[in-house]
N, C-alpha and C positions, 0 to 999 in steps of 0.2 A: 238552481244553484244558490239562489238567495236564501232559501229556507235552510239549507245546510250551513251557510255562513251565520245565519241568525241563531241556529241551534248551537253552534260552537261558541258564539258570544254569550249566549245565555248560560251555557255550561261553565264558561270561564268565570262568570259572576256568581256562580251557584255555591251551594253548600260544599261541594267537593273541593273547591279552591280554599275555602275557609278551613276545612278539615286538614288539608295538606299543609297550610300555614301553621296550624296548631301542632301538627306532627313534627314539623321542622323545629318549632320553638321547643317542644318537649324533648326532642333529640338533643338540642343544644343544652338544655337544662340538665339532662341525664349525663351528658359528656362532662359538663362542669362539675357535677356532683361526684362523678367517678374520679376525675382528676384531683379534686379536693380530698377524697378518701385516700387515694394513693399517696398524696403528699403528706397527709397526716400519719399514715402508717410508716412511710419512709422516715419521717422525723422521729417516730418512736424507736425504730430500729437503730437509727443513727445514735440516738441518746444512749441506748443500751450498749452499743458497741463502744462508744466513747467511755462510758463508765467502766466497762470491762477492761479496756486498754489502760485506763488510769489505775485501776486496781492491780493489774498485772505489773505495770511499771513500778508502783509503790512497793509491791511484794519483792520484785527483783532488786530494787534499790536496797531494801532492808537486808536481803540475803547477801548482796554484794558487800555490805558493810560488815556483816557477821563473818564472812569467809572471803577476805580480800585475795588470798593466794589462789583459791579456786577460781575466782573471777578473772584474775590475770591469766591463769593457765587456759581458761576457756577462750578468752579474747585472743590469746596468742594462737591457739589451735584453730579457731575460726579464721583468723587472718591468714594463717598458713594455707588452709584449705581453699579459701577464696583466691589467694594468689596463685596456687597451683592450678586451679580451674582456669584462671585467666591466661596463664602461660601456656597451658595445654591447648587452648583454642587457636592460638597463633601458629 
């Protein structure tokens, strides 16, 4: 029984344990790299969406100044539709 215990102790101090430790560290590094990559990509997509929303807002603002009657009619129509939807739910 002593030889088996000694064999386990030697195995615990061996190359296998060192390799396992390296594998765990590498896994942590890979996970960190992956998270950084995802964060960077999300930031790029957010910036694009923000630019598109600003452009759309600016364009809609310009159109509303050029055609105020149409803007008021659209606002009234949308308000009526939303009100009708809320009333029909009850």
